[in-house]
Kinemage of the C-alpha trace (Angstrom):
@kinemage 1
@onewidth
@group {chain A} dominant
@subgroup {mainchain}
@vectorlist {calphas} color= white
{ca unk a 1} P 124.264 165.412 162.694
{ca unk a 2} L 121.683 168.074 163.538
{ca unk a 3} L 119.126 169.089 160.940
{ca unk a 4} L 120.392 172.695 160.964
{ca unk a 5} L 124.016 171.677 160.422
{ca unk a 6} L 123.124 169.188 157.708
{ca unk a 7} L 121.031 171.818 155.902
{ca unk a 8} L 123.822 174.410 156.029
{ca unk a 9} L 126.370 171.936 154.702
{ca unk a 10} L 124.086 171.005 151.829
{ca unk a 11} L 123.606 174.695 151.065
{ca unk a 12} L 127.378 175.162 150.989
{ca unk a 13} L 127.544 172.953 147.878
{ca unk a 14} L 124.916 174.884 145.896
{ca unk a 15} L 126.381 176.956 143.078
{ca unk a 16} L 122.956 178.417 142.335
{ca unk a 17} L 122.527 179.607 145.911
{ca unk a 18} L 126.034 181.056 145.972
{ca unk a 19} L 125.314 183.095 142.844
{ca unk a 20} L 122.089 184.420 144.379
{ca unk a 21} L 123.531 185.274 147.798
{ca unk a 22} L 127.053 186.570 147.202
{ca unk a 23} L 125.979 189.810 145.541
{ca unk a 24} L 123.479 190.757 148.272
{ca unk a 25} L 124.566 193.601 150.579
{ca unk a 26} L 123.294 191.824 153.704
{ca unk a 27} L 125.445 188.786 152.870
{ca unk a 28} L 128.588 190.853 152.381
{ca unk a 29} L 127.885 192.540 155.705
{ca unk a 30} L 127.310 189.252 157.507
{ca unk a 31} L 130.462 187.596 156.188
{ca unk a 32} L 132.537 190.411 157.654
{ca unk a 33} L 132.039 188.662 160.995
{ca unk a 34} L 134.459 185.974 159.847
{ca unk a 35} L 136.835 187.782 157.461
{ca unk a 36} L 138.346 191.286 157.401
{ca unk a 37} L 137.788 191.679 153.658
{ca unk a 38} L 138.036 189.994 150.285
{ca unk a 39} L 141.480 191.347 149.334
{ca unk a 40} L 144.914 190.129 150.421
{ca unk a 41} L 145.647 193.665 151.606
{ca unk a 42} L 142.753 193.342 154.072
{ca unk a 43} L 144.214 190.131 155.490
{ca unk a 44} L 147.710 191.595 155.771
{ca unk a 45} L 146.436 194.715 157.532
{ca unk a 46} L 144.451 192.569 159.963
{ca unk a 47} L 147.570 190.474 160.608
{ca unk a 48} L 149.516 193.583 161.535
{ca unk a 49} L 146.786 194.704 163.923
{ca unk a 50} L 146.519 191.302 165.603
{ca unk a 51} L 150.274 191.166 166.020
{ca unk a 52} L 149.989 194.047 168.480
{ca unk a 53} L 147.938 191.720 170.691
{ca unk a 54} L 150.548 188.928 170.494
{ca unk a 55} L 148.457 186.987 167.989
{ca unk a 56} L 150.073 185.416 164.968
{ca unk a 57} L 148.025 184.642 161.881
{ca unk a 58} L 147.508 182.044 159.162
{ca unk a 59} L 146.375 183.326 155.753
{ca unk a 60} L 144.408 181.393 153.156
{ca unk a 61} L 142.763 182.500 149.930
{ca unk a 62} L 139.243 181.166 149.493
{ca unk a 63} L 138.294 179.108 146.452
{ca unk a 64} L 138.564 175.363 145.898
{ca unk a 65} L 137.970 172.591 143.365
{ca unk a 66} L 139.480 174.572 140.493
{ca unk a 67} L 139.228 172.787 137.135
{ca unk a 68} L 141.264 175.088 134.892
{ca unk a 69} L 145.072 174.764 134.694
{ca unk a 70} L 145.282 178.499 134.124
{ca unk a 71} L 143.293 179.173 137.287
{ca unk a 72} L 145.521 176.849 139.319
{ca unk a 73} L 148.607 178.551 137.903
{ca unk a 74} L 147.121 181.883 138.920
{ca unk a 75} L 146.642 180.654 142.489
{ca unk a 76} L 150.279 179.536 142.556
{ca unk a 77} L 151.443 182.967 141.432
{ca unk a 78} L 149.195 184.610 144.017
{ca unk a 79} L 150.587 182.586 146.904
{ca unk a 80} L 154.167 183.192 145.796
{ca unk a 81} L 153.440 186.901 146.187
{ca unk a 82} L 151.835 186.282 149.593
{ca unk a 83} L 155.078 184.785 150.906
{ca unk a 84} L 156.976 187.853 149.727
{ca unk a 85} L 154.448 190.231 151.279
{ca unk a 86} L 154.561 188.424 154.620
{ca unk a 87} L 158.355 188.598 154.656
{ca unk a 88} L 158.480 192.242 153.564
{ca unk a 89} L 156.039 193.286 156.284
{ca unk a 90} L 157.771 191.066 158.871
{ca unk a 91} L 154.558 189.430 159.971
{ca unk a 92} L 154.234 186.456 162.316
{ca unk a 93} L 152.147 184.739 159.662
{ca unk a 94} L 151.823 181.308 158.073
{ca unk a 95} L 150.382 180.493 154.631
{ca unk a 96} L 147.822 177.718 154.137
{ca unk a 97} L 146.494 176.279 150.858
{ca unk a 98} L 143.937 173.722 149.710
{ca unk a 99} L 145.357 171.206 147.213
{ca unk a 100} L 142.283 171.541 144.977
{ca unk a 101} L 143.209 175.214 144.518
{ca unk a 102} L 146.379 174.033 142.832
{ca unk a 103} L 144.975 171.458 140.437
{ca unk a 104} L 144.452 168.279 142.452
{ca unk a 105} L 141.080 167.641 140.772
{ca unk a 106} L 142.609 167.377 137.306
{ca unk a 107} L 146.328 166.589 137.814
{ca unk a 108} L 147.974 165.274 140.961
{ca unk a 109} L 151.423 165.755 139.447
{ca unk a 110} L 150.711 169.379 138.541
{ca unk a 111} L 149.399 169.986 142.049
{ca unk a 112} L 152.537 168.393 143.520
{ca unk a 113} L 154.740 170.635 141.377
{ca unk a 114} L 152.851 173.718 142.555
{ca unk a 115} L 153.123 172.659 146.197
{ca unk a 116} L 156.841 172.045 145.830
{ca unk a 117} L 157.337 175.579 144.514
{ca unk a 118} L 155.379 176.988 147.422
{ca unk a 119} L 157.298 174.915 149.959
{ca unk a 120} L 160.553 176.154 148.475
{ca unk a 121} L 159.280 179.721 148.655
{ca unk a 122} L 158.312 179.182 152.260
{ca unk a 123} L 161.849 178.099 153.072
{ca unk a 124} L 163.507 181.052 151.317
{ca unk a 125} L 161.192 183.568 152.991
{ca unk a 126} L 161.114 181.863 156.395
{ca unk a 127} L 157.326 181.509 156.290
{ca unk a 128} L 155.626 178.303 157.446
{ca unk a 129} L 153.566 176.512 154.783
{ca unk a 130} L 150.403 174.451 155.384
{ca unk a 131} L 148.288 171.956 153.470
{ca unk a 132} L 144.623 172.097 154.422
{ca unk a 133} L 142.576 168.911 154.458
{ca unk a 134} L 139.395 168.898 152.379
{ca unk a 135} L 136.581 166.346 152.311
{ca unk a 136} L 137.241 162.652 152.862
{ca unk a 137} L 137.635 161.835 149.172
{ca unk a 138} L 140.914 163.794 149.181
{ca unk a 139} L 142.542 162.370 152.307
{ca unk a 140} L 144.744 159.724 150.673
{ca unk a 141} L 145.975 162.089 147.986
{ca unk a 142} L 146.617 164.898 150.472
{ca unk a 143} L 148.560 162.560 152.757
{ca unk a 144} L 150.677 161.464 149.794
{ca unk a 145} L 151.365 165.084 148.862
{ca unk a 146} L 152.351 165.891 152.431
{ca unk a 147} L 154.671 162.894 152.688
{ca unk a 148} L 156.485 163.992 149.550
{ca unk a 149} L 156.846 167.565 150.797
{ca unk a 150} L 157.908 166.560 154.298
{ca unk a 151} L 160.678 164.393 152.883
{ca unk a 152} L 162.282 167.534 151.441
{ca unk a 153} L 161.115 170.381 153.652
{ca unk a 154} L 161.080 170.979 157.388
{ca unk a 155} L 158.601 173.858 157.623
{ca unk a 156} L 155.456 172.258 156.210
{ca unk a 157} L 152.320 171.336 158.142
{ca unk a 158} L 149.189 169.288 157.560
{ca unk a 159} L 145.611 169.744 158.784
{ca unk a 160} L 143.847 166.593 160.034
{ca unk a 161} L 140.177 166.167 160.945
{ca unk a 162} L 139.121 164.551 164.200
{ca unk a 163} L 135.634 163.595 163.023
{ca unk a 164} L 136.950 161.178 160.402
{ca unk a 165} L 136.997 157.626 161.728
{ca unk a 166} L 140.257 156.922 159.889
{ca unk a 167} L 142.257 159.779 161.436
{ca unk a 168} L 143.831 157.879 164.395
{ca unk a 169} L 145.402 155.401 161.960
{ca unk a 170} L 146.429 158.191 159.583
{ca unk a 171} L 148.089 160.093 162.414
{ca unk a 172} L 150.008 157.051 163.615
{ca unk a 173} L 151.182 156.459 160.035
{ca unk a 174} L 152.705 159.921 159.646
{ca unk a 175} L 154.242 160.262 163.125
{ca unk a 176} L 157.555 158.816 161.876
{ca unk a 177} L 157.811 161.948 159.694
{ca unk a 178} L 157.977 164.137 162.844
{ca unk a 179} L 155.080 166.151 161.441
{ca unk a 180} L 153.510 169.472 162.273
{ca unk a 181} L 149.778 168.763 162.514
{ca unk a 182} L 146.876 171.184 162.889
{ca unk a 183} L 144.090 169.139 164.447
{ca unk a 184} L 140.595 170.415 163.613
{ca unk a 185} L 137.193 168.870 164.181
{ca unk a 186} L 136.013 168.841 160.548
{ca unk a 187} L 133.472 170.880 158.626
{ca unk a 188} L 132.320 168.867 155.593
{ca unk a 189} L 129.173 166.803 155.106
{ca unk a 190} L 130.269 163.175 155.433
{ca unk a 191} L 128.314 159.910 155.720
{ca unk a 192} L 128.132 158.301 159.151
{ca unk a 193} L 130.391 155.400 158.187
{ca unk a 194} L 133.136 157.914 157.321
{ca unk a 195} L 132.765 160.554 160.052
{ca unk a 196} L 131.180 160.713 163.492
{ca unk a 197} L 127.720 162.243 163.118
{ca unk a 198} L 127.440 163.210 166.805
{ca unk a 199} L 129.352 166.170 168.225
{ca unk a 200} L 130.079 164.313 171.449
{ca unk a 201} L 131.882 161.532 169.570
{ca unk a 202} L 133.919 164.075 167.616
{ca unk a 203} L 134.886 165.841 170.844
{ca unk a 204} L 136.034 162.560 172.386
{ca unk a 205} L 138.010 161.671 169.280
{ca unk a 206} L 139.597 165.122 169.245
{ca unk a 207} L 140.914 164.828 172.779
{ca unk a 208} L 142.235 161.305 172.171
{ca unk a 209} L 144.128 162.567 169.102
{ca unk a 210} L 145.342 165.589 171.074
{ca unk a 211} L 146.823 163.255 173.696
{ca unk a 212} L 148.591 161.281 170.962
{ca unk a 213} L 150.056 164.477 169.514
{ca unk a 214} L 151.119 165.825 172.903
{ca unk a 215} L 152.775 162.534 173.809
{ca unk a 216} L 154.706 162.726 170.535
{ca unk a 217} L 155.555 166.365 171.270
{ca unk a 218} L 156.950 165.348 174.665
{ca unk a 219} L 159.314 163.032 172.757
{ca unk a 220} L 160.020 165.837 170.241
{ca unk a 221} L 158.466 163.722 167.493
{ca unk a 222} L 155.655 166.112 166.480
{ca unk a 223} L 154.600 169.720 166.752
{ca unk a 224} L 150.859 169.896 167.481
{ca unk a 225} L 148.499 172.722 166.608
{ca unk a 226} L 145.018 172.641 168.120
{ca unk a 227} L 142.418 174.301 165.929
{ca unk a 228} L 139.317 174.616 168.089
{ca unk a 229} L 137.102 177.262 169.681
{ca unk a 230} L 136.028 174.882 172.451
{ca unk a 231} L 137.552 176.611 175.481
{ca unk a 232} L 136.844 173.679 177.764
{ca unk a 233} L 138.741 171.428 175.395
{ca unk a 234} L 141.584 173.960 175.157
{ca unk a 235} L 141.852 174.017 178.949
{ca unk a 236} L 142.097 170.212 179.072
{ca unk a 237} L 144.770 170.245 176.368
{ca unk a 238} L 146.785 172.922 178.186
{ca unk a 239} L 146.629 170.882 181.393
{ca unk a 240} L 147.612 167.690 179.586
{ca unk a 241} L 150.562 169.445 177.932
{ca unk a 242} L 151.788 170.633 181.311
{ca unk a 243} L 151.465 167.146 182.814
{ca unk a 244} L 153.571 165.724 179.968
{ca unk a 245} L 156.206 168.426 180.263
{ca unk a 246} L 155.346 170.058 176.931
{ca unk a 247} L 156.159 173.758 177.227
{ca unk a 248} L 153.817 176.552 176.148
{ca unk a 249} L 155.980 176.947 173.033
{ca unk a 250} L 155.761 173.242 172.244
{ca unk a 251} L 152.274 173.527 170.774
{ca unk a 252} L 149.917 176.198 169.469
{ca unk a 253} L 146.220 177.057 169.525
{ca unk a 254} L 144.604 178.275 166.293
{ca unk a 255} L 141.176 179.889 166.015
{ca unk a 256} L 139.265 181.626 163.246
{ca unk a 257} L 139.145 185.363 162.750
{ca unk a 258} L 136.027 186.849 164.316
{ca unk a 259} L 135.367 183.999 166.730
{ca unk a 260} L 136.222 184.301 170.426
{ca unk a 261} L 138.671 187.118 169.737
{ca unk a 262} L 138.693 188.252 173.395
{ca unk a 263} L 139.501 184.696 174.444
{ca unk a 264} L 142.255 184.455 171.829
{ca unk a 265} L 143.885 187.572 173.255
{ca unk a 266} L 143.492 186.243 176.800
{ca unk a 267} L 145.161 182.947 175.908
{ca unk a 268} L 148.058 184.858 174.350
{ca unk a 269} L 148.425 187.034 177.445
{ca unk a 270} L 148.526 183.866 179.559
{ca unk a 271} L 151.527 182.595 177.607
{ca unk a 272} L 149.898 180.364 175.027
{ca unk a 273} L 151.048 180.632 171.412
{ca unk a 274} L 147.905 181.597 169.484
{ca unk a 275} L 147.353 182.207 165.780
{ca unk a 276} L 144.233 183.524 164.091
{ca unk a 277} L 143.193 181.948 160.785
{ca unk a 278} L 142.283 184.698 158.317
{ca unk a 279} L 140.503 183.833 155.087
{ca unk a 280} L 140.038 186.267 152.220
{ca unk a 281} L 138.833 186.244 148.628
{ca unk a 282} L 135.612 186.524 146.686
{ca unk a 283} L 134.778 182.788 146.686
{ca unk a 284} L 133.589 182.844 150.258
{ca unk a 285} L 130.130 181.251 150.090
{ca unk a 286} L 130.972 177.522 150.631
{ca unk a 287} L 133.473 178.390 153.357
{ca unk a 288} L 131.021 180.756 155.055
{ca unk a 289} L 128.231 178.193 155.114
{ca unk a 290} L 130.589 175.660 156.692
{ca unk a 291} L 131.453 178.234 159.366
{ca unk a 292} L 127.747 178.671 160.113
{ca unk a 293} L 127.304 174.900 160.218
{ca unk a 294} L 129.985 174.590 162.892
{ca unk a 295} L 127.701 176.601 165.173
{ca unk a 296} L 124.213 177.042 163.690
{ca unk a 297} L 123.432 179.680 166.334
{ca unk a 298} L 125.567 181.985 164.155
{ca unk a 299} L 122.641 182.031 161.733
{ca unk a 300} L 120.998 184.524 164.088
{ca unk a 301} L 123.802 186.952 163.276
{ca unk a 302} L 122.881 186.707 159.594
{ca unk a 303} L 119.201 187.237 160.362
{ca unk a 304} L 120.016 190.391 162.345
{ca unk a 305} L 122.141 191.649 159.443
{ca unk a 306} L 119.191 191.174 157.084
{ca unk a 307} L 116.847 193.109 159.377
{ca unk a 308} L 119.139 196.038 160.062
């Protein structure tokens, strides 16, 4: 792992630094690169605008590792309203949550109850529902939560991280569920025995997992989502899908808001199914630092914002 990336990931865990930075005008300006605003209304408005360019969206409220039952209950209530808003506005939008937003740190059963309510709401509103994957200490619990949901609900998906050494075995274990999987590279600081420290190894692992998912898709045993901004990798995946007979609608490409937007629109025009992940909320510091760590060159954007 590069020194710059490691430093940014360590900074993402600093509560002191978050308190110092989040109120600064330059920081609020810089974060606008990656999110349309802190309010749900901002995310919904951006979803409508992107829909005109054939881009769907995935919405997630920022904030994780909640320790108060009242706070977790509040997040549940918030997401229940999000489903209604998406349906009312007829958006091509999914909803994605982190289990630690819903109480996983203090009660797995309470978190499971919250997720079940959200999955039910997703079914009644016709909105797809996602579980995000957090750092490696949560993988087993998140997989268990997904298994329980998938046993009762069709329209639920799971994010999996290519840089974790365990992911090939985890993917094989859930394939019998006929899962929907969003494959991402991974954005948390992990020790080398848990995750690949070198980008090249992560890239190789990603493509191997993509081939596994596409092979399952060809048998109609999985629906793969490829969350990456690596256009070379996307091109290889598109070619592999075609060689396996997986149609353009048999998989999707997901990218973050504010990153390669012209390329996202171009992929959509070329017939790919593309969705833009939109984050919102006031607890953006840890998420933002992880975004910078994915491509430390983005730090220059922050520097320019400070100087302007």
